[in-house]
Biopython code that builds the backbone (N, CA, C, O; Angstrom):
import numpy as np
from Bio.PDB.StructureBuilder import StructureBuilder

atoms = [
    (1, "MET", "N", (-5.655, -1.998, 28.741)),
    (1, "MET", "CA", (-5.867, -1.371, 27.466)),
    (1, "MET", "C", (-6.481, -0.008, 27.707)),
    (1, "MET", "O", (-7.449, 0.110, 28.459)),
    (2, "ILE", "N", (-5.944, 1.009, 27.091)),
    (2, "ILE", "CA", (-6.475, 2.363, 27.203)),
    (2, "ILE", "C", (-6.729, 2.890, 25.798)),
    (2, "ILE", "O", (-5.829, 2.886, 24.958)),
    (3, "TYR", "N", (-7.946, 3.342, 25.542)),
    (3, "TYR", "CA", (-8.269, 3.997, 24.285)),
    (3, "TYR", "C", (-8.119, 5.498, 24.488)),
    (3, "TYR", "O", (-8.473, 6.021, 25.545)),
    (4, "LYS", "N", (-7.596, 6.196, 23.480)),
    (4, "LYS", "CA", (-7.447, 7.644, 23.553)),
    (4, "LYS", "C", (-8.129, 8.289, 22.362)),
    (4, "LYS", "O", (-8.182, 7.716, 21.274)),
    (5, "ASN", "N", (-8.657, 9.501, 22.582)),
    (5, "ASN", "CA", (-9.282, 10.228, 21.481)),
    (5, "ASN", "C", (-8.230, 11.006, 20.713)),
    (5, "ASN", "O", (-7.037, 10.892, 20.991)),
    (6, "GLU", "N", (-8.683, 11.812, 19.726)),
    (6, "GLU", "CA", (-7.757, 12.555, 18.877)),
    (6, "GLU", "C", (-6.897, 13.544, 19.669)),
    (6, "GLU", "O", (-5.805, 13.911, 19.234)),
    (7, "SER", "N", (-7.394, 13.971, 20.833)),
    (7, "SER", "CA", (-6.651, 14.915, 21.677)),
    (7, "SER", "C", (-5.691, 14.218, 22.631)),
    (7, "SER", "O", (-4.980, 14.876, 23.390)),
    (8, "GLY", "N", (-5.670, 12.893, 22.595)),
    (8, "GLY", "CA", (-4.788, 12.132, 23.471)),
    (8, "GLY", "C", (-5.362, 11.875, 24.851)),
    (8, "GLY", "O", (-4.657, 11.385, 25.733)),
    (9, "GLN", "N", (-6.644, 12.202, 25.053)),
    (9, "GLN", "CA", (-7.289, 11.970, 26.339)),
    (9, "GLN", "C", (-7.846, 10.552, 26.392)),
    (9, "GLN", "O", (-8.386, 10.046, 25.408)),
    (10, "ALA", "N", (-7.707, 9.916, 27.560)),
    (10, "ALA", "CA", (-8.207, 8.553, 27.730)),
    (10, "ALA", "C", (-9.722, 8.534, 27.635)),
    (10, "ALA", "O", (-10.393, 9.417, 28.169)),
    (11, "VAL", "N", (-10.265, 7.525, 26.955)),
    (11, "VAL", "CA", (-11.704, 7.317, 26.833)),
    (11, "VAL", "C", (-12.013, 6.038, 27.591)),
    (11, "VAL", "O", (-11.558, 4.958, 27.213)),
    (12, "SER", "N", (-12.789, 6.161, 28.663)),
    (12, "SER", "CA", (-13.060, 4.995, 29.503)),
    (12, "SER", "C", (-14.344, 4.296, 29.077)),
    (12, "SER", "O", (-15.124, 4.822, 28.284)),
    (13, "GLY", "N", (-14.546, 3.095, 29.623)),
    (13, "GLY", "CA", (-15.781, 2.358, 29.392)),
    (13, "GLY", "C", (-15.819, 1.556, 28.115)),
    (13, "GLY", "O", (-16.898, 1.159, 27.676)),
    (14, "HIS", "N", (-14.665, 1.302, 27.498)),
    (14, "HIS", "CA", (-14.619, 0.550, 26.249)),
    (14, "HIS", "C", (-13.658, -0.624, 26.400)),
    (14, "HIS", "O", (-12.471, -0.502, 26.095)),
    (15, "PRO", "N", (-14.173, -1.773, 26.874)),
    (15, "PRO", "CA", (-13.282, -2.928, 27.043)),
    (15, "PRO", "C", (-12.791, -3.452, 25.699)),
    (15, "PRO", "O", (-13.502, -3.387, 24.696)),
    (16, "ALA", "N", (-11.589, -3.961, 25.691)),
    (16, "ALA", "CA", (-11.023, -4.516, 24.453)),
    (16, "ALA", "C", (-11.711, -5.835, 24.115)),
    (16, "ALA", "O", (-11.880, -6.683, 24.992)),
    (17, "PRO", "N", (-12.108, -6.022, 22.863)),
    (17, "PRO", "CA", (-12.680, -7.306, 22.461)),
    (17, "PRO", "C", (-11.625, -8.403, 22.566)),
    (17, "PRO", "O", (-10.432, -8.122, 22.454)),
    (18, "PRO", "N", (-12.045, -9.644, 22.778)),
    (18, "PRO", "CA", (-11.075, -10.734, 22.911)),
    (18, "PRO", "C", (-10.142, -10.838, 21.702)),
    (18, "PRO", "O", (-10.596, -10.900, 20.559)),
    (19, "GLY", "N", (-8.850, -10.857, 21.965)),
    (19, "GLY", "CA", (-7.868, -11.047, 20.902)),
    (19, "GLY", "C", (-7.606, -9.830, 20.042)),
    (19, "GLY", "O", (-6.835, -9.906, 19.085)),
    (20, "HIS", "N", (-8.238, -8.694, 20.365)),
    (20, "HIS", "CA", (-8.085, -7.532, 19.505)),
    (20, "HIS", "C", (-8.368, -6.279, 20.288)),
    (20, "HIS", "O", (-9.368, -6.321, 21.005)),
    (21, "PRO", "N", (-7.709, -5.247, 20.277)),
    (21, "PRO", "CA", (-6.418, -5.068, 19.626)),
    (21, "PRO", "C", (-5.284, -5.670, 20.443)),
    (21, "PRO", "O", (-5.460, -6.021, 21.610)),
    (22, "ARG", "N", (-4.145, -5.780, 19.827)),
    (22, "ARG", "CA", (-2.971, -6.329, 20.490)),
    (22, "ARG", "C", (-1.998, -5.205, 20.831)),
    (22, "ARG", "O", (-2.061, -4.123, 20.248)),
    (23, "LYS", "N", (-1.120, -5.462, 21.756)),
    (23, "LYS", "CA", (-0.109, -4.481, 22.145)),
    (23, "LYS", "C", (0.643, -4.007, 20.896)),
    (23, "LYS", "O", (1.094, -4.816, 20.085)),
    (24, "GLY", "N", (0.766, -2.704, 20.760)),
    (24, "GLY", "CA", (1.460, -2.128, 19.624)),
    (24, "GLY", "C", (0.543, -1.719, 18.483)),
    (24, "GLY", "O", (0.962, -0.970, 17.600)),
    (25, "ASP", "N", (-0.709, -2.196, 18.478)),
    (25, "ASP", "CA", (-1.664, -1.785, 17.449)),
    (25, "ASP", "C", (-2.044, -0.327, 17.673)),
    (25, "ASP", "O", (-2.014, 0.161, 18.803)),
    (26, "SER", "N", (-2.395, 0.354, 16.617)),
    (26, "SER", "CA", (-2.779, 1.757, 16.702)),
    (26, "SER", "C", (-4.017, 1.986, 15.844)),
    (26, "SER", "O", (-4.092, 1.517, 14.709)),
    (27, "PHE", "N", (-4.994, 2.717, 16.400)),
    (27, "PHE", "CA", (-6.243, 3.002, 15.708)),
    (27, "PHE", "C", (-6.614, 4.454, 15.895)),
    (27, "PHE", "O", (-6.250, 5.066, 16.899)),
    (28, "ILE", "N", (-7.329, 5.010, 14.947)),
    (28, "ILE", "CA", (-7.985, 6.298, 15.130)),
    (28, "ILE", "C", (-9.443, 5.967, 15.403)),
    (28, "ILE", "O", (-10.099, 5.306, 14.599)),
    (29, "LEU", "N", (-9.953, 6.436, 16.554)),
    (29, "LEU", "CA", (-11.317, 6.133, 16.953)),
    (29, "LEU", "C", (-12.159, 7.397, 16.933)),
    (29, "LEU", "O", (-11.669, 8.492, 17.209)),
    (30, "GLU", "N", (-13.426, 7.231, 16.604)),
    (30, "GLU", "CA", (-14.369, 8.336, 16.563)),
    (30, "GLU", "C", (-15.529, 7.994, 17.484)),
    (30, "GLU", "O", (-16.066, 6.889, 17.417)),
    (31, "ARG", "N", (-15.923, 8.933, 18.346)),
    (31, "ARG", "CA", (-17.075, 8.705, 19.207)),
    (31, "ARG", "C", (-18.323, 8.992, 18.381)),
    (31, "ARG", "O", (-18.486, 10.101, 17.871)),
    (32, "VAL", "N", (-19.212, 7.998, 18.242)),
    (32, "VAL", "CA", (-20.409, 8.177, 17.429)),
    (32, "VAL", "C", (-21.672, 8.351, 18.273)),
    (32, "VAL", "O", (-22.696, 8.820, 17.777)),
    (33, "ASP", "N", (-21.594, 7.975, 19.543)),
    (33, "ASP", "CA", (-22.713, 8.136, 20.466)),
    (33, "ASP", "C", (-22.178, 7.854, 21.861)),
    (33, "ASP", "O", (-21.031, 7.436, 22.020)),
    (34, "THR", "N", (-23.004, 8.082, 22.866)),
    (34, "THR", "CA", (-22.592, 7.799, 24.237)),
    (34, "THR", "C", (-22.243, 6.323, 24.369)),
    (34, "THR", "O", (-23.072, 5.454, 24.101)),
    (35, "GLY", "N", (-21.019, 6.047, 24.781)),
    (35, "GLY", "CA", (-20.587, 4.667, 24.977)),
    (35, "GLY", "C", (-20.247, 3.910, 23.711)),
    (35, "GLY", "O", (-20.083, 2.690, 23.752)),
    (36, "VAL", "N", (-20.136, 4.606, 22.576)),
    (36, "VAL", "CA", (-19.879, 3.913, 21.303)),
    (36, "VAL", "C", (-18.720, 4.582, 20.568)),
    (36, "VAL", "O", (-18.717, 5.795, 20.358)),
    (37, "LEU", "N", (-17.745, 3.775, 20.186)),
    (37, "LEU", "CA", (-16.623, 4.233, 19.369)),
    (37, "LEU", "C", (-16.631, 3.472, 18.057)),
    (37, "LEU", "O", (-17.087, 2.331, 17.984)),
    (38, "ARG", "N", (-16.115, 4.128, 17.011)),
    (38, "ARG", "CA", (-15.978, 3.474, 15.704)),
    (38, "ARG", "C", (-14.532, 3.619, 15.261)),
    (38, "ARG", "O", (-13.963, 4.710, 15.306)),
    (39, "LYS", "N", (-13.942, 2.507, 14.833)),
    (39, "LYS", "CA", (-12.572, 2.543, 14.300)),
    (39, "LYS", "C", (-12.620, 3.209, 12.929)),
    (39, "LYS", "O", (-13.257, 2.695, 12.009)),
    (40, "ARG", "N", (-11.948, 4.354, 12.788)),
    (40, "ARG", "CA", (-11.902, 5.048, 11.493)),
    (40, "ARG", "C", (-10.750, 4.544, 10.649)),
    (40, "ARG", "O", (-10.904, 4.352, 9.443)),
    (41, "SER", "N", (-9.612, 4.331, 11.256)),
    (41, "SER", "CA", (-8.472, 3.815, 10.501)),
    (41, "SER", "C", (-7.526, 3.135, 11.469)),
    (41, "SER", "O", (-7.466, 3.552, 12.626)),
    (42, "PRO", "N", (-6.808, 2.148, 11.082)),
    (42, "PRO", "CA", (-6.932, 1.556, 9.751)),
    (42, "PRO", "C", (-8.246, 0.806, 9.626)),
    (42, "PRO", "O", (-8.753, 0.261, 10.606)),
    (43, "ALA", "N", (-8.790, 0.779, 8.433)),
    (43, "ALA", "CA", (-10.033, 0.043, 8.189)),
    (43, "ALA", "C", (-9.753, -1.441, 8.373)),
    (43, "ALA", "O", (-8.695, -1.941, 7.991)),
    (44, "SER", "N", (-10.708, -2.126, 8.957)),
    (44, "SER", "CA", (-10.534, -3.567, 9.155)),
    (44, "SER", "C", (-11.705, -4.299, 8.520)),
    (44, "SER", "O", (-12.732, -3.702, 8.197)),
    (45, "ASP", "N", (-11.533, -5.590, 8.350)),
    (45, "ASP", "CA", (-12.596, -6.405, 7.769)),
    (45, "ASP", "C", (-13.702, -6.694, 8.772)),
    (45, "ASP", "O", (-14.821, -7.035, 8.391)),
    (46, "GLY", "N", (-13.382, -6.555, 10.069)),
    (46, "GLY", "CA", (-14.350, -6.869, 11.107)),
    (46, "GLY", "C", (-15.261, -5.704, 11.434)),
    (46, "GLY", "O", (-15.263, -4.685, 10.743)),
    (47, "ASN", "N", (-16.023, -5.862, 12.480)),
    (47, "ASN", "CA", (-16.951, -4.843, 12.945)),
    (47, "ASN", "C", (-16.177, -3.626, 13.455)),
    (47, "ASN", "O", (-15.306, -3.784, 14.310)),
    (48, "PRO", "N", (-16.465, -2.418, 12.959)),
    (48, "PRO", "CA", (-15.713, -1.244, 13.377)),
    (48, "PRO", "C", (-16.200, -0.647, 14.694)),
    (48, "PRO", "O", (-15.551, 0.258, 15.219)),
    (49, "TYR", "N", (-17.328, -1.125, 15.251)),
    (49, "TYR", "CA", (-17.912, -0.511, 16.435)),
    (49, "TYR", "C", (-17.455, -1.183, 17.720)),
    (49, "TYR", "O", (-17.333, -2.406, 17.795)),
    (50, "LEU", "N", (-17.206, -0.352, 18.731)),
    (50, "LEU", "CA", (-16.855, -0.816, 20.066)),
    (50, "LEU", "C", (-17.847, -0.185, 21.032)),
    (50, "LEU", "O", (-17.977, 1.038, 21.068)),
    (51, "CYS", "N", (-18.548, -0.999, 21.814)),
    (51, "CYS", "CA", (-19.547, -0.490, 22.749)),
    (51, "CYS", "C", (-19.097, -0.654, 24.183)),
    (51, "CYS", "O", (-18.575, -1.698, 24.575)),
    (52, "GLY", "N", (-19.307, 0.395, 24.957)),
    (52, "GLY", "CA", (-19.092, 0.350, 26.395)),
    (52, "GLY", "C", (-20.405, 0.054, 27.096)),
    (52, "GLY", "O", (-21.439, -0.119, 26.451)),
    (53, "SER", "N", (-20.359, -0.004, 28.417)),
    (53, "SER", "CA", (-21.553, -0.347, 29.190)),
    (53, "SER", "C", (-22.659, 0.699, 29.060)),
    (53, "SER", "O", (-23.824, 0.375, 29.288)),
    (54, "GLY", "N", (-22.330, 1.947, 28.700)),
    (54, "GLY", "CA", (-23.332, 2.997, 28.581)),
    (54, "GLY", "C", (-23.997, 3.087, 27.222)),
    (54, "GLY", "O", (-24.811, 3.984, 27.001)),
    (55, "ALA", "N", (-23.675, 2.184, 26.304)),
    (55, "ALA", "CA", (-24.247, 2.228, 24.956)),
    (55, "ALA", "C", (-25.720, 1.831, 24.970)),
    (55, "ALA", "O", (-26.134, 0.949, 25.723)),
    (56, "ARG", "N", (-26.498, 2.495, 24.125)),
    (56, "ARG", "CA", (-27.921, 2.163, 23.993)),
    (56, "ARG", "C", (-28.072, 0.802, 23.302)),
    (56, "ARG", "O", (-27.157, 0.335, 22.625)),
    (57, "ALA", "N", (-29.231, 0.181, 23.481)),
    (57, "ALA", "CA", (-29.504, -1.155, 22.935)),
    (57, "ALA", "C", (-29.291, -1.197, 21.429)),
    (57, "ALA", "O", (-28.772, -2.182, 20.904)),
    (58, "LYS", "N", (-29.688, -0.136, 20.728)),
    (58, "LYS", "CA", (-29.505, -0.065, 19.267)),
    (58, "LYS", "C", (-28.038, -0.282, 18.899)),
    (58, "LYS", "O", (-27.729, -1.024, 17.967)),
    (59, "TRP", "N", (-27.144, 0.367, 19.632)),
    (59, "TRP", "CA", (-25.719, 0.260, 19.334)),
    (59, "TRP", "C", (-25.145, -1.071, 19.764)),
    (59, "TRP", "O", (-24.261, -1.606, 19.095)),
    (60, "LYS", "N", (-25.629, -1.618, 20.867)),
    (60, "LYS", "CA", (-25.122, -2.913, 21.314)),
    (60, "LYS", "C", (-25.393, -3.981, 20.262)),
    (60, "LYS", "O", (-24.606, -4.917, 20.119)),
    (61, "THR", "N", (-26.491, -3.857, 19.527)),
    (61, "THR", "CA", (-26.769, -4.771, 18.423)),
    (61, "THR", "C", (-25.728, -4.591, 17.329)),
    (61, "THR", "O", (-25.227, -5.577, 16.790)),
    (62, "GLU", "N", (-25.393, -3.343, 16.990)),
    (62, "GLU", "CA", (-24.381, -3.063, 15.968)),
    (62, "GLU", "C", (-23.010, -3.565, 16.416)),
    (62, "GLU", "O", (-22.253, -4.109, 15.612)),
    (63, "CYS", "N", (-22.696, -3.385, 17.681)),
    (63, "CYS", "CA", (-21.369, -3.791, 18.180)),
    (63, "CYS", "C", (-21.197, -5.293, 18.183)),
    (63, "CYS", "O", (-20.080, -5.792, 18.049)),
    (64, "ASN", "N", (-22.294, -6.021, 18.334)),
    (64, "ASN", "CA", (-22.222, -7.481, 18.389)),
    (64, "ASN", "C", (-22.466, -8.135, 17.036)),
    (64, "ASN", "O", (-22.484, -9.361, 16.930)),
    (65, "ALA", "N", (-22.657, -7.310, 15.989)),
    (65, "ALA", "CA", (-22.938, -7.865, 14.657)),
    (65, "ALA", "C", (-21.700, -8.495, 14.069)),
    (65, "ALA", "O", (-21.742, -9.014, 12.953)),
]
sb = StructureBuilder()
sb.init_structure("model")
sb.init_model(0)
sb.init_chain("A")
sb.init_seg("    ")
for serial, (resi, resn, name, xyz) in enumerate(atoms, 1):
    if name == "N":
        sb.init_residue(resn, " ", resi, " ")
    sb.init_atom(name, np.array(xyz, "f"), 0.0, 1.0, " ", f" {name:<3s}", serial, name[0])
structure = sb.get_structure()
């Protein structure tokens, strides 16, 4: 799984959560802090935050909510 930013550059350090996303899914992601991405669209019912290993403890709590 490779996440890309708005410029099409790969963003590393963000493992895919189990079962999501699936091949063929498409998301617009926004970097909100070091090691933290937020799904901007499409909006989902689940948690919009994705944390990598470099995320601060505050964000890891949000990502696991």
